C-alpha positions in Angstrom: -31.2 -41.6 -10.9 -31.1 -39.7 -7.6 -27.4 -40.6 -7.1 -26.7 -39.3 -10.6 -28.4 -36.0 -9.8 -26.5 -35.7 -6.5 -23.2 -36.5 -8.3 -23.9 -33.8 -11.0 -24.8 -31.2 -8.3 -21.6 -32.1 -6.5 -19.6 -31.5 -9.6 -21.3 -28.2 -10.3 -20.7 -27.1 -6.7 -17.0 -28.1 -6.9 -16.7 -26.2 -10.1 -18.1 -23.1 -8.6 -16.1 -23.2 -5.4 -12.8 -22.7 -7.2 -14.2 -19.3 -8.2 -15.4 -18.4 -4.7 -12.1 -16.7 -4.0 -12.8 -14.3 -6.9 -16.2 -13.5 -5.5 -14.9 -12.4 -2.1 -14.9 -8.6 -1.7 -12.0 -7.0 0.1 -11.9 -3.7 2.0 -8.8 -1.8 3.1 -9.3 0.6 6.0 -6.5 3.0 7.0 -5.7 3.1 10.7 -2.7 5.5 11.1 0.5 6.8 9.7 3.7 7.4 11.6 7.0 8.9 10.5 9.8 7.2 12.4 13.0 8.9 11.1 14.3 11.2 8.4 12.7 14.4 9.5 15.6 16.4 7.9 14.8 14.9 4.5 11.0 14.7 4.5 8.5 16.2 7.0 5.2 14.2 7.2 4.2 15.9 10.5 1.1 17.4 8.8 -0.1 14.1 7.4 -3.0 12.4 9.2 -5.5 9.5 8.9 -8.8 11.0 9.7 -12.4 10.0 9.6 -14.1 11.0 6.4 -17.6 9.7 7.1 -19.2 7.0 9.2 -17.4 4.1 7.6 -14.3 5.6 5.8 -10.9 6.8 7.0 -8.8 8.8 4.6 -5.2 10.0 4.4 -5.1 13.7 4.4 -2.6 16.5 4.8 0.6 17.9 3.5 4.3 17.0 3.5 7.5 18.6 2.4 10.4 17.1 0.6 13.6 19.2 1.4 15.8 17.7 -1.2 15.5 16.2 -4.7 15.4 12.4 -4.5 17.6 10.7 -7.1 19.8 7.6 -7.3 21.9 8.6 -4.4 19.1 7.0 -2.4 17.6 3.6 -2.5 13.9 2.9 -1.6 12.0 -0.2 -0.4 8.6 -1.1 1.0 8.1 -4.0 3.3 4.9 -5.5 4.7 4.2 -7.1 8.1 1.1 -9.0 9.1 -0.7 -9.3 12.4 -3.8 -11.5 12.5 -5.1 -10.1 15.7 -3.8 -6.6 15.5 -1.9 -7.0 18.8 1.5 -5.7 17.5 2.9 -9.2 17.0 4.1 -8.5 13.4 5.3 -11.2 11.0 7.2 -10.0 8.0 5.4 -11.0 4.8 7.1 -11.6 1.4 4.8 -9.1 -0.4 7.2 -6.1 -0.9 8.9 -3.7 -3.2 12.6 -4.7 -3.1 15.4 -2.2 -2.4 16.4 -0.4 -5.6 17.7 2.9 -6.7 15.0 5.6 -6.4 14.9 6.4 -10.1 14.1 2.8 -10.8 11.4 2.8 -8.1 9.8 5.9 -9.4 9.7 4.6 -13.0 8.8 1.1 -11.9 6.6 0.4 -8.9 5.6 4.0 -8.3 4.5 4.3 -12.0 2.6 1.0 -11.7 0.6 1.9 -8.6 0.2 5.7 -9.2 -3.3 5.2 -10.6 -4.5 4.5 -7.1 -3.5 7.9 -5.7 -3.0 10.4 -8.6 -6.5 11.8 -8.3 -6.0 12.6 -4.6 -2.6 14.3 -4.7 -0.3 16.7 -6.5 2.6 14.2 -6.6 4.3 14.0 -10.0 2.8 11.7 -12.5 5.0 9.3 -14.4 4.2 8.9 -18.1 6.4 7.7 -21.0 9.2 10.1 -19.9 11.7 9.0 -17.2 11.0 10.8 -13.9 14.3 11.5 -12.1 14.9 13.2 -9.8 11.7 13.3 -7.8 11.6 17.1 -7.2 11.7 18.7 -3.8 8.7 20.8 -2.7 5.5 20.8 -0.9 3.0 18.1 -1.7 -0.6 17.5 -0.6 -2.9 14.4 -0.2 -6.6 15.0 0.0 -9.1 12.4 1.1 -7.2 9.4 -0.1 -9.2 6.2 0.7 -7.2 3.3 -0.7 -9.1 0.6 -2.6 -8.2 -3.0 -2.0 -8.2 -4.1 -5.7 -4.4 -4.0 -5.9 -4.1 -6.5 -3.1 -3.7 -10.1 -4.3 -6.7 -12.3 -3.3 -4.4 -14.7 -1.4 -3.3 -12.1 1.1 -5.0 -12.9 4.4 -7.4 -10.6 6.2 -6.1 -8.9 9.3 -3.9 -6.0 10.3 -1.1 -4.8 8.0 1.9 -2.5 8.5 3.6 -1.2 5.3 7.0 0.3 6.0 8.6 2.7 3.6 12.4 2.8 3.7 15.0 5.2 2.2 18.7 4.3 2.3 21.7 6.4 1.5 24.8 5.4 -0.4 26.3 3.8 2.7 23.2 1.6 3.0 22.1 3.4 6.2 18.4 4.1 6.8 17.8 7.9 6.3 14.0 7.7 6.3 11.4 5.3 7.7 7.6 5.5 7.9 4.8 3.1 8.8 1.3 2.9 7.3 -1.1 0.8 9.4 -4.3 -0.6 7.8 -6.8 -3.4 8.2 -7.8 -5.8 5.4 -11.3 -7.2 5.6 -12.6 -10.0 3.4 -16.2 -11.0 3.0 -19.3 -10.9 1.0 -20.3 -7.2 1.3 
């Protein structure tokens, strides 16, 4: 009888451990933002990651887009992972592949805009096609990204997201890095 009880408890435990991944909470903490190139196209010099309160860092500031962005450019986002945060980055397959910007705006941008539209004056994409992305001054206020868009299988650690813009000759005309830390646990 005792063995049957242990066996039953074991089955219950095994049945619940498959759902433990779903129970793990994730936090995404911004570290810094750096524009590497493309200052003649976009100026992010007034964009900063700053401390909002004791535990939260936010993206805050303004940037200026000097030219309408249309299909004469291609965009991509790549991710790199560093388990220890020691700048030994390994490229990760989680990315937005290089595509014409109008497709990016009406695809990936549209899909993820719910995570930032309340904190910025960036154009919103609805049922209408957004192209070109209009030049102008844009602002971001107290944007603290949530981690619910990150797949559960992505490992905890330090992450670098790189935004790329390419011209028609496939040369890089803009590059910027977002650095952040993903923490997993039972918060």
